C-alpha positions in Angstrom: -14.9 -51.3 -8.5 -16.2 -52.5 -5.1 -18.8 -50.2 -3.5 -16.7 -50.0 -0.3 -13.8 -48.4 -2.3 -16.0 -45.6 -3.5 -16.0 -43.4 -0.4 -12.2 -43.6 -0.1 -11.8 -42.6 -3.7 -14.1 -39.7 -3.4 -12.3 -38.5 -0.3 -9.0 -38.6 -2.1 -10.5 -36.7 -5.0 -11.9 -34.0 -2.7 -8.5 -33.6 -0.9 -6.7 -33.2 -4.2 -9.3 -30.6 -5.4 -9.0 -28.7 -2.1 -5.2 -28.4 -2.3 -5.0 -27.7 -6.1 -4.4 -24.1 -7.0 -3.3 -23.1 -3.5 0.0 -21.2 -2.9 1.3 -20.7 0.7 3.6 -17.7 0.8 5.5 -16.4 3.7 6.2 -12.7 4.2 7.0 -9.9 6.6 3.8 -7.9 7.2 4.9 -4.7 5.6 5.3 -4.1 2.6 5.4 -7.8 1.5 2.3 -8.9 3.3 0.3 -5.9 2.1 1.5 -6.4 -1.5 0.5 -10.0 -1.4 -2.9 -9.1 0.0 -3.3 -6.6 -2.9 -2.7 -9.3 -5.6 -4.7 -12.0 -3.8 -8.0 -11.2 -5.6 -6.1 -11.0 -9.0 -4.9 -14.5 -8.4 -8.3 -15.7 -7.3 -9.7 -14.8 -10.6 -7.1 -17.1 -12.2 -8.1 -19.9 -9.9 -5.3 -19.6 -7.5 -5.9 -19.4 -3.8 -3.2 -17.3 -2.1 -2.5 -18.2 1.6 -0.3 -15.5 3.3 1.6 -16.4 6.4 3.3 -13.5 8.1 6.5 -13.6 10.0 8.2 -11.1 12.3 11.8 -12.2 11.6 14.1 -13.1 8.7 14.9 -16.7 9.7 11.6 -18.5 9.9 10.3 -17.7 6.4 13.2 -19.5 4.9 13.1 -22.4 7.4 9.4 -22.9 6.7 10.0 -22.7 2.9 12.9 -25.2 3.1 10.9 -27.6 5.2 7.9 -27.6 2.7 5.5 -25.7 4.9 5.5 -22.8 2.3 5.6 -22.7 -1.5 7.4 -19.4 -1.7 8.4 -16.3 0.3 8.7 -12.6 -0.2 10.9 -10.6 2.3 14.6 -10.9 1.4 17.3 -9.7 -1.0 19.7 -12.1 -2.8 22.8 -11.2 -0.7 20.9 -12.1 2.5 19.6 -15.4 0.9 23.1 -16.3 -0.2 24.6 -15.6 3.3 21.7 -17.4 5.0 22.3 -20.6 2.8 26.0 -20.7 3.6 25.1 -22.0 7.0 21.6 -23.5 6.3 21.5 -24.7 2.7 17.8 -25.2 1.9 17.9 -25.2 -1.9 16.1 -21.8 -2.0 16.4 -19.8 -5.3 15.2 -16.3 -6.4 12.2 -16.2 -8.8 11.7 -12.5 -9.7 12.9 -9.1 -8.5 9.9 -7.3 -6.9 10.8 -4.1 -5.0 13.5 -2.2 -3.2 12.7 -1.1 0.4 15.6 1.4 0.9 17.7 1.0 4.0 17.6 4.1 6.2 19.5 5.7 9.0 17.1 7.1 11.6 17.5 9.2 14.7 15.4 10.9 17.4 18.3 13.1 18.4 19.6 14.7 15.2 18.1 15.6 11.9 21.2 15.4 9.8 24.1 13.0 9.5 26.6 15.8 10.3 25.0 16.5 13.6 26.0 13.0 15.0 28.2 13.7 18.0 31.7 12.2 18.4 31.4 8.8 20.1 27.7 8.5 19.1 26.2 5.0 19.3 24.7 3.6 16.1 22.6 0.4 16.1 22.9 -1.8 13.0 21.5 -5.3 12.0 23.4 -8.2 13.5 23.0 -10.6 10.5 26.0 -10.6 8.2 24.2 -9.5 5.1 22.2 -6.6 6.5 25.1 -5.6 8.8 27.4 -5.3 5.7 24.6 -3.3 3.9 24.4 -1.0 6.9 28.1 -0.4 7.0 28.2 0.3 3.2 25.4 2.9 3.8 27.4 4.6 6.6 30.5 4.6 4.3 28.4 6.4 1.5 27.2 8.9 4.2 30.9 9.7 4.8 31.0 8.5 8.4 33.3 5.6 8.0 35.7 3.9 5.6 35.9 0.3 4.9 38.7 -2.0 3.6 38.9 -1.9 -0.1 36.9 -4.7 -1.8 35.0 -6.1 1.3 31.6 -5.1 -0.2 28.8 -7.4 0.8 31.1 -9.2 3.3 31.8 -6.1 5.3 31.9 -6.3 9.1 32.7 -3.8 11.9 36.3 -5.2 12.0 36.7 -4.0 8.4 36.4 -0.3 9.4 39.6 1.5 8.6 38.5 5.0 9.3 35.9 6.2 11.8 36.3 10.0 12.1 33.6 10.5 14.7 34.6 7.5 16.7 31.2 6.0 16.3 30.3 3.0 18.5 28.2 0.2 17.0 25.5 -1.9 18.7 24.6 -4.9 16.6 21.0 -6.1 17.2 18.5 -8.3 15.5 16.9 -6.4 12.7 13.4 -6.6 14.2 14.6 -4.9 17.4 16.1 -1.9 15.7 13.0 0.4 15.8 12.7 -0.1 19.5 16.4 0.8 20.0 15.9 4.4 18.8 15.3 5.6 22.3 18.5 4.2 23.5 21.0 5.1 20.8 21.9 8.2 18.7 20.9 6.6 15.5 19.9 3.2 14.0 19.9 1.7 10.6 16.5 0.1 10.0 15.1 -2.1 7.3 12.2 -0.5 5.6 9.6 -3.3 6.5 10.3 -2.7 10.2 10.5 1.1 9.8 7.0 1.2 8.2 5.6 -1.0 10.8 6.3 1.6 13.5 5.2 4.6 11.3 8.7 5.6 10.0 8.7 6.6 6.4 12.2 6.3 4.7 11.6 9.2 2.4 10.4 11.6 5.1 12.1 10.4 8.3 15.5 8.9 7.4 18.4 11.2 7.9 20.2 9.2 5.2 19.0 6.3 2.9 19.8 4.1 0.0 19.0 5.3 -3.6 17.3 3.4 -6.4 20.7 2.0 -7.6 20.9 -0.3 -4.6 21.5 -4.0 -5.3 19.4 -5.0 -2.3 16.2 -5.7 -4.2 13.6 -7.9 -2.4 12.8 -11.0 -4.4 10.1 -13.6 -4.6 11.8 -17.0 -3.7 11.0 -20.6 -3.8 12.8 -24.0 -3.6 14.3 -25.3 -6.8 11.9 -28.2 -7.0 8.9 -25.7 -7.2 10.3 -23.5 -10.0 8.0 -25.1 -12.6 4.8 -24.5 -10.5 2.4 -22.7 -12.9 0.6 -21.0 -10.0 4.0 -19.6 -8.8 4.4 -18.1 -12.4 1.0 -16.5 -12.0 2.0 -15.0 -8.7 5.3 -13.6 -10.1 3.3 -12.1 -13.0 0.8 -10.5 -10.6 3.5 -9.1 -8.3 5.2 -7.4 -11.3 2.1 -6.2 -13.2 1.3 -2.6 -14.0 -1.5 -2.8 -11.4 1.0 -3.8 -8.7 3.5 -1.1 -9.7 0.8 1.6 -9.5 -0.3 0.3 -6.1 3.2 0.3 -4.7 3.8 3.9 -5.8 0.4 5.1 -4.5 0.7 3.2 -1.2 4.3 3.9 -0.3 5.5 6.7 -2.6 9.3 6.7 -2.5 9.5 4.5 0.5 9.2 1.3 -1.6 10.6 1.4 -5.0 9.2 -1.1 -7.7 12.1 -3.0 -9.3 10.4 -4.1 -12.5 
């Protein structure tokens, strides 16, 4: 080997060493980001450096994953992932079920569902997956009735009975906590509720139960499924230590799904 080739070779080896054992994971700050921060030292002991990148919306974590800027993300349920990829196929697949953040109906004007006035305005998420989830929650609460069989495809146009004449305001999920001052009630995803101090168990006037199919999953792209460091992350997120931490940190607000 020529002496002049040695510095370049050493540089390549150092670059490979620096990137080996590193996982870049996208997440919403609460609870996903906090859970990832909890397991970070567990992974460090196994030689894996966890880099957490936080997002405030539900679109960019998938875009970044699909474009290769991330190795995995944790923030979404499978119905949302499937709906997202109908318009933006990014070859993203679920890896492991992690936790259920129960969807809740919140209000600053009433304390019970039955107190909602006729013609009340209810804000719901505007993305198809979480919008359908919100409508299914309102149906279980006895406020509306939907066309038979619409399930996870439900839209406002599928309402067949609306005894209180509720009006719906469809907003981006991240904006829903701020809408509470302007509407009679709002259906808010748990991660956004927790960020503004709302506890689903304590503050929601109606919420999903543990049987909900909308469990948040660790996701990656199909080409990264065989990454051994990703397997270590999935194991850490579903470990007894992670389960105990979730229950201690959030109580019934975030339900372990493993």
